[in-house]
N, C-alpha and C positions, 0 to 999 in steps of 0.2 A: 510248751508255749501255747497260749490261747489261740483258737482259730481266727479270731477277729484281728489279732495283731499281725498276722502274716501278710495280708494285703498292704497294711500300713508300712511295715518294714520293707517290703518290696518296692513300694513307691519311693521311700526315702533313699534306698540304694540306687534306684534308677536316676533320681534327681542328682545324686552326688557324682554320678558318672558322666552326666552331660556337661559339655563345655559351655561356658558363659556366652551368652549372645552379645555380640558387639553391635552397639547402636551407632550408626553413622548419621550425623546430622546433615540434612540437605541444605546447602548454602542458599540463602535468600538472595536472589539477584538484585543488584542495586538499580534503582530507577535511572533511566537514561538522562543524562544532563541535557537541558534544553539547548538548542543551537544558539550560537551568539547572535545578537541582533544585527540585521543587515544595514550597513551605513548607506543612506540614500546618496546617489551621485548628484552633487550640486556644484555648479560652476560659480566662480566669483561674480560673473556677469549677471547671474540670476538674483543677486542680492541688491535690492535698491539702496542707494545712498539716501541719507536724510534729505528732505526738501531743500535745505540750505546747508551746503558743505563747508561754509565758513560763517561763523556767528560773531557779530560785534556785541561785546558785553555792554549792556546798558547800565546806567547809574542805578544803584540799588539792587542789581541783579547779582547772581552768583552762579557757581558751576552747577549746582543742583538744578537750577532753572534751565540752563543751557542743555544739560544732559537730558532732562525730561522732554524738552522740545525736540532734540535731535534723535534720541534713542528710546523714548517712551517712559523713562523712570529716572528720578533724581539719583538713584544708586549707581548710575553710569557716570557719576561725577568723577570718580577716581579714574575711570577709563579716559574721560576727556582730559584730565590732568596729565595722564601718562602720554597720550597722543601729542599733547602740546608742550611736553617737557617742563611742566610747572612744578618747581620744587616746593612752593608753598601755595597750594591751591586757594587757600583762604585769602591770599593777598592779591588775587587777580584784580586788575584795575579796570575801571570803566573805560570803554573805548578800545580795549584789547580785542584783537581778531583771533578767534579760536577755530581751529580746524575740527570738523566733525565728519570724517569720511565714513564710507560704508564699513561695517564691522570687520569683514574678512580682509578688506584692503588695509585697514589700520593694523591688523595683526601681521599681515605680510610685510608691510613697511617697517614694522617694529622688529623684524628679524626672525619671524616664525619659520622654522624648518619646514620645507616643502612636504615632508611626509605627514605632517599634521594639518595641512591646509584643508583637506577633504573634511575632516572632523569639524574644523572651525567653520567651514562653509555650511555644513549641515546645522550646526548650532545657530549660526546667523540666520539661516532661513527659518528655523523653528521660532526664533525671536520675532522676526518680521511677520511671520504668519500669525503668531499669537496676537500681536498688536493689530494686525489687519482685521481679525475677526472680533476683537474685544468690544468695539462699539456696538455691534449688532447683538452680541451676547449680553451686554449690560442693558441694552434697550429691552430685550425679551425678559431679562431677570427683573427689571424694575416694573415692567408691565404685568408680571405674574402676581404682584402684590404679596409674594411670600417674603417674609422678613427673616425667617430662620427655619431651616429644614431643607427640603428639596423642591425643585420646580421642574417643569417639563422643558429641559434645555433644548434649543433648536438643534436638529441633526447636524447642520453644517458646523456649528460651534463645537459640538461633541466630537465629530470626526476630526476637526482641526486640532483640538486639544490632544486627542489621542495620538494623532500623527506626529505632533510636535514632541510629545513625550517619548514616542518610539525613536524619533530621530536623535533626541538628546541622549537616550540610553545607548544607542549605537555609537554616537560620537564619543561618549565617555569610555565605552569599551575600546575604541580606537586609541584614545589618549592613554589608556592604561598599558598600552604596548610599548610605551617609551622605554628605551634601554640606555645604559651607560654609553657615553658620558651624560646623557640627558636624564633628568629626574622626572618621575611621573608627577604631573600637576595636580596633586591630590586636593589642594585647596579649591581649585576650579571645579574639579570633578564633584567634590562635595556639594558645592553650591548648585551646580547644574542638576545633580541628583535630586536635591530638594525641590527644584523647579519642576522636574519631571513628576515627582510624587504629587505635588500640588495640582498640576495639570490633570492628572488622572482623577483626583478628587473632584475638581471642577466639572469634569466630563460626566460625573454622576448626577449633576444638577444640584449638588450640595451648596448651601448658603450658610455662612457662619453667623450672619446677622450683624457683622461689623464692617464688612467690606475689606477686611484684612486678607481674605483668602486669595482673591485675584491679584491684589497688590503684592502679596508675597511672591508671586511668580516673577513680577518685574524686579523686585528686590534681589532675588536669587540670581536672575539672569545678569543684572548689572554687576553684582559682586563677582559672579563667575567670569565675565569678560574682563573685569578689572584685574583679577588674579591671573587670567590668561595672558594679558598683554605684559604684565610684570614678568611672568615666566618667559615670554618670548624675548623681552628686552634684556633679561639677565641670562641669556644663552641657555635657556631651558634648565636652569638650576633651581 
């Protein structure tokens, strides 16, 4: 055997005697889940009722106009219809007296289970806070002369929008805990979630150029509360 082959054969023999090395994969730790949002403590007494808690329907008016006057947006018309037991809202007659109570009061009187009242109170305050700051926000927005893009949103409006979004998210989390025989009010949660997302977008100073952005918040809130009162009246089904 040639001298050069001896070291090579020895190395091969040594490798063949060694046991295979077992590679153990180190598990990658999963990122910690964020803590659930904290539901703000809001009492029913903190939610102001509309300036007029009973509205007389004038000739040529409709539920949309009543809803906008009482709650801020015409999409609350279904809510007004449910509060007043109107089977055919489109047929409301001139001269009819319609109740327009505070949002949480209406839900409680509709049969809302007490375990959800805290969430409804928080949603109601988020709604009234949004409409409370909206005039100042629109004034600053119009004064900026920005038609589309972003403007320097006032800090108070920004903070209010974000706080409202946080409260909505926390309330939704609470409503998602509904258990049998109750059903989770997913239609309401979906509408409120969209309102929250739009509020966060507004807080950046974003302007869509059409005025649809802030109006969308009112639409989603109105539909969310309409679905919520239906849920309460139908024993949370």
